[in-house]
MISE-77251 format. One record per residue (C-alpha): residue in one letter; x, y, z. Coordinates in pm, whole numbers, plus 50000, padded with zeros to 5 digits. Example, Ala and Ser with C-alpha at 12.3 -4.5 7.8 and 13.67 -1.06 7.14 Angstrom:
NODE code     x     y     z
NODE    A 51230 49550 50780
NODE    S 51367 49894 50714
! end
This chain:
NODE code     x     y     z
NODE    M 89376 15682 39695
NODE    L 89420 16011 39514
NODE    L 89152 16275 39579
NODE    V 89100 16517 39289
NODE    H 88917 16842 39355
NODE    G 88667 17010 39129
NODE    A 88653 17350 38963
NODE    F 88725 17675 39153
NODE    Q 88889 17474 39435
NODE    D 89227 17352 39548
NODE    A 89327 17048 39752
NODE    R 89233 17218 40079
NODE    V 88871 17121 40010
NODE    W 88967 16768 40129
NODE    R 89120 16869 40463
NODE    D 88824 16765 40679
NODE    I 88796 16432 40494
NODE    Q 89160 16367 40571
NODE    A 89101 16455 40936
NODE    E 88808 16213 40955
NODE    W 88979 15927 40769
NODE    T 88999 15616 40988
NODE    S 89143 15355 40753
NODE    P 89517 15316 40814
NODE    D 89545 15061 40532
NODE    I 89423 15310 40270
NODE    A 89642 15617 40233
NODE    L 89499 15943 40101
NODE    A 89684 16182 39872
NODE    T 89581 16510 39712
NODE    L 89727 16755 39463
NODE    D 89651 17100 39330
NODE    L 89553 17081 38965
NODE    P 89738 17323 38734
NODE    S 89409 17496 38652
NODE    V 89399 17648 39003
NODE    S 89644 17903 38859
NODE    G 89364 18042 38642
NODE    V 89512 17908 38319
NODE    G 89540 17558 38179
NODE    S 89333 17280 38031
NODE    L 89166 16951 38111
NODE    L 89459 16765 37952
NODE    A 89711 16951 38167
NODE    D 89513 16867 38479
NODE    A 89497 16499 38376
NODE    R 89874 16491 38317
NODE    A 89927 16625 38668
NODE    V 89717 16338 38807
NODE    V 89919 16083 38610
NODE    D 90246 16236 38733
NODE    A 90125 16234 39095
NODE    C 90027 15868 39073
NODE    R 90383 15768 38977
NODE    D 90488 15848 39333
NODE    L 90207 15647 39495
NODE    A 90206 15279 39585
NODE    G 89932 15072 39424
NODE    P 89676 14946 39383
NODE    L 89539 15292 39319
NODE    V 89189 15435 39338
NODE    L 89111 15777 39191
NODE    L 88830 15985 39336
NODE    G 88710 16288 39142
NODE    H 88464 16547 39265
NODE    S 88260 16764 39025
NODE    Y 88488 16875 38737
NODE    G 88750 16642 38887
NODE    G 88547 16350 38753
NODE    A 88639 16448 38398
NODE    V 89003 16482 38502
NODE    V 89028 16133 38653
NODE    T 88844 15984 38355
NODE    Q 89093 16140 38115
NODE    A 89392 16036 38329
NODE    S 89292 15680 38413
NODE    L 89414 15503 38099
NODE    A 89772 15619 38164
NODE    I 89785 15500 38526
NODE    S 89933 15160 38598
NODE    D 89800 14948 38885
NODE    L 89464 15128 38873
NODE    A 89206 14945 39083
NODE    G 88911 15176 39037
NODE    V 88765 15520 38981
NODE    V 88511 15681 39215
NODE    Y 88293 15975 39110
NODE    L 88159 16202 39385
NODE    A 87880 16420 39239
NODE    A 88115 16436 38943
NODE    F 88111 16482 38569
NODE    R 88173 16163 38376
NODE    P 88158 16280 38014
NODE    H 88150 16034 37728
NODE    L 88462 15987 37517
NODE    H 88498 16291 37286
NODE    E 88255 16490 37500
NODE    S 88337 16797 37710
NODE    V 88213 16889 38056
NODE    T 88009 17167 37897
NODE    A 87846 16924 37654
NODE    A 87779 16675 37934
NODE    S 87613 16945 38145
NODE    R 87377 17024 37858
NODE    R 87234 16674 37882
NODE    A 87055 16783 38200
NODE    T 86687 16853 38145
NODE    S 86656 17072 38455
NODE    P 86854 17389 38534
NODE    N 87115 17416 38806
NODE    D 87157 17692 39061
NODE    L 87529 17751 39004
NODE    D 87546 17874 38644
NODE    P 87348 18196 38705
NODE    T 87591 18292 38984
NODE    L 87912 18260 38779
NODE    A 88097 18565 38650
NODE    W 88319 18591 38342
NODE    S 88670 18732 38375
NODE    D 88932 18732 38098
NODE    G 88891 18377 37971
NODE    A 88793 18225 38304
NODE    L 88488 18180 38523
NODE    V 88477 18294 38885
NODE    L 88237 18231 39171
NODE    T 88032 18511 39324
NODE    S 87889 18536 39674
NODE    G 87565 18381 39547
NODE    S 87748 18064 39444
NODE    A 87767 17936 39802
NODE    H 87396 17850 39806
NODE    A 87437 17627 39501
NODE    L 87749 17452 39630
NODE    F 87695 17400 40003
NODE    D 87416 17276 40229
NODE    D 87535 17529 40488
NODE    P 87661 17826 40286
NODE    H 87752 18010 40607
NODE    G 87955 17722 40755
NODE    R 88322 17767 40838
NODE    L 88468 17553 40563
NODE    A 88211 17670 40308
NODE    L 88311 18030 40372
NODE    D 88680 17935 40359
NODE    C 88632 17759 40027
NODE    L 88447 18054 39879
NODE    A 88704 18301 40007
NODE    S 88989 18103 39850
NODE    A 88804 18022 39525
NODE    H 89013 18027 39209
NODE    R 88951 18145 38855
NODE    Q 88857 17840 38646
NODE    P 88980 17845 38285
NODE    L 88693 17807 38044
NODE    E 88909 17569 37839
NODE    T 88886 17307 38114
NODE    F 88511 17282 38055
NODE    R 88521 17297 37675
NODE    E 88800 17048 37603
NODE    E 88676 16707 37493
NODE    L 88791 16386 37657
NODE    S 89035 16195 37440
NODE    S 89065 15900 37678
NODE    D 88834 15691 37894
NODE    V 88850 15453 38189
NODE    P 89006 15124 38073
NODE    H 88774 14832 38019
NODE    G 88759 14613 38328
NODE    V 88842 14887 38580
NODE    W 88573 14911 38849
NODE    T 88389 15244 38862
NODE    H 88152 15370 39130
NODE    Y 87933 15680 39122
NODE    I 87819 15850 39445
NODE    V 87507 16053 39373
NODE    C 87446 16356 39595
NODE    E 87069 16356 39627
NODE    H 87017 16727 39700
NODE    D 87277 16864 39461
NODE    R 87193 17210 39323
NODE    T 87499 17225 39096
NODE    I 87480 16898 38900
NODE    P 87113 16799 38885
NODE    R 87033 16460 39031
NODE    E 86888 16329 38705
NODE    L 87214 16402 38524
NODE    Q 87411 16234 38801
NODE    M 87187 15929 38773
NODE    E 87247 15914 38399
NODE    M 87623 15928 38448
NODE    A 87602 15674 38731
NODE    G 87426 15440 38490
NODE    V 87745 15383 38291
NODE    C 87945 15298 38604
NODE    S 87992 14952 38755
NODE    D 87805 15046 39071
NODE    Q 87644 15343 39243
NODE    S 87535 15470 39583
NODE    S 87408 15798 39724
NODE    L 87454 16056 39997
NODE    P 87174 16277 40133
NODE    T 87373 16596 40069
NODE    G 87428 16882 39833
NODE    H 87714 16919 39587
NODE    C 88005 16931 39834
NODE    P 87955 16655 40094
NODE    Q 88325 16664 40184
NODE    V 88255 17013 40318
NODE    D 87905 16975 40462
NODE    D 87937 16626 40612
NODE    P 88303 16521 40618
NODE    R 88256 16242 40872
NODE    G 87966 16076 40693
NODE    T 88132 16125 40358
NODE    A 88462 15979 40477
NODE    Q 88282 15671 40611
NODE    H 88086 15627 40290
NODE    V 88389 15672 40065
NODE    R 88592 15432 40278
NODE    S 88331 15157 40233
NODE    V 88317 15221 39858
NODE    V 88696 15208 39826
NODE    E 88721 14892 40035
NODE    V 88477 14717 39802
NODE    T 88662 14853 39499
NODE    L 88998 14724 39624
NODE    S 88850 14388 39715
NODE    R 88770 14332 39347
NODE    T 89140 14336 39261
NODE    R 89242 14071 39515
! end
């Protein structure tokens, strides 16, 4: 399984999930998307996912968190031996829709947008962003994530998807019930186009706030997903 991080993050956001992972038959892999450099695009990030998957043994499951949901959606058509795609409080835009356009489908505001700052073609988190992203904004990993936050190119949010998950590939959406970044009602709408859905009683970053519970939940989802290819 390839874990794909969201905006403003790098692969270190998954470190506690990897430490809690208890399924020796399902290997985890991560990568840093090119956009962590502060420049780049959604398409460049998706190409990096496709390239990373060439070195992994299948069947493969992609898991995207937040912005990473758009990345795995865009990448999925080009990945052979793809068993499924899992969305964790993630954007799943329609074909020819951007993350920005998808976010505008929400009827309620989120707590993250007012905390973002603009800097030379990119968005950056501020200290106030932690309360929108994490259940425990003063927790160790939450503070680490905020301290190592990256500039996120605006292009990654504005670029439209030119590819979608292939027909017949199982998709599962994990709704984070107390999310203050992607409103629950928007998550539910995006979950409605997936094959199946479940939920976690967390905020936007369950891999940070509850890595053990999240690892257990994701493992059960992936096991069901893989069973559908046997």
